[in-house]
C-alpha distance (Angstrom), angle and dihedral (degrees) to the residues before:
residue distance angle dihedral
M1 . . .
S2 3.79 . .
Q3 3.78 120.8 .
L4 3.80 90.8 -149.9
A5 3.77 123.0 98.4
D6 3.80 115.1 -101.6
D7 3.81 91.0 -114.8
S8 3.82 94.0 53.3
V9 3.78 113.7 123.7
P10 3.81 131.1 -169.9
L11 3.79 112.9 -97.8
N12 3.79 92.9 -151.3
L13 3.80 91.5 -141.8
T14 3.76 119.2 -177.0
K15 3.79 120.7 -120.7
D16 3.83 88.7 -105.6
E17 3.81 91.9 52.2
I18 3.80 91.0 49.6
N19 3.81 90.3 48.6
S20 3.81 91.1 49.0
I21 3.79 92.2 51.1
S22 3.81 91.3 46.1
A23 3.81 91.5 49.2
F24 3.80 90.7 50.5
L25 3.80 92.8 49.8
E26 3.80 91.9 47.8
N27 3.81 98.7 41.7
G28 3.80 112.2 7.0
L29 3.77 96.9 79.6
Y30 3.80 95.5 40.2
D31 3.79 117.6 111.9
A32 3.80 112.9 -162.7
N33 3.81 88.5 -164.7
L34 3.79 95.4 53.7
K35 3.82 90.6 124.6
R36 3.82 88.6 69.6
Y37 3.81 87.3 74.9
E38 3.79 93.6 53.8
P39 3.82 110.2 106.9
T40 3.78 117.6 -131.0
N41 3.80 89.4 -140.3
L42 3.78 141.4 -7.5
P43 3.83 125.6 -126.9
S44 3.81 88.1 -122.7
G45 3.80 91.4 55.3
N46 3.80 89.1 -126.5
C47 3.77 121.2 140.7
F48 3.78 121.4 -94.6
P49 2.98 128.0 -108.4
F50 3.81 94.4 0.2
N51 3.79 127.0 34.8
D52 3.76 106.4 -167.2
P53 3.82 128.8 115.0
L54 3.82 94.8 -103.4
A55 3.82 93.1 49.8
A56 3.81 90.9 45.9
S57 3.79 90.0 53.2
E58 3.82 94.4 45.3
L59 3.82 94.8 42.3
G60 3.80 95.3 42.3
C61 3.82 95.8 -120.1
K62 3.76 127.7 141.9
């Protein structure tokens, strides 16, 4: 049984097109400066990005 929809059709992509799409998926959405969006603290005092007892202990949060 196929997991594709019945109306799916081959795209007949070239090797270069497949490589371009793969490269975009692997690298195009990556932000090397993602840490710049990480807050230094939260108004609630909770840990970022996790707020569970183990993370609080390991990250030194309340």
